[in-house]
N, C-alpha and C positions, 0 to 999 in steps of 0.2 A: 450473597454470597455463601450463607449458611445451606441454602438449599442446593447450590452447587456441589459442595464438599460432600453433603449427605448422599448425593446423586451418585458420586464417584465411590464413595464407601459402599454404596448398596451392590454396586456391581462388582465388587471384589470378594472374594470369598477367604481372603487372607486380610491381616490388617495392613494398611497402607502408609509408609513413611513419609515425614513433611516433604521432601524433596520430589518423592514421586507425586504428591498431590498438587505439589507448585507446578509440576510439569504438566500434569492433566489439566490442570486449571487453565494454563495459558493455552494448551492445544485446543480447548473449549472457547478460548476466546476471553477469559477471565484474568488478567494480569494484577498478581499480588505479591508483595514482598512477604518475605518470612515472618517479620514481625506481624502484619496482617493476618498472616494465615495463624500465627500462634493465638491471637486475640480470638479468631473464629473458632479455633479446635477450643480454646478454654471456653468460651460462650456454650459449645455444644456440648463439652463435659458438664458443665455446672447445671445446663439444661436435662441431664440425663440422657442425651442423644447418642453420647459417645463414651467409649472407654480407651484410654492409652494405655498403653505398655513399651517395653523396650523394643519390641519389634514394630511397633507404629500405632495407628489410631483404627479404630474399628468402631461398628455400630452396635451399641448396646442390645444383647440378645432379647 
């Protein structure tokens, strides 16, 4: 699931909000709850892959 989230963030030039991530994941065939997405984003943040702000999540530069 981390790979799918990172792929979505790579394709976006702006930060992506959680609801938009959930919609895009489902469109790509990955059904996930908000709680599950929160865990994935927490893992990505702790691993240094992403940064989260008030406008959403983005890949770390």
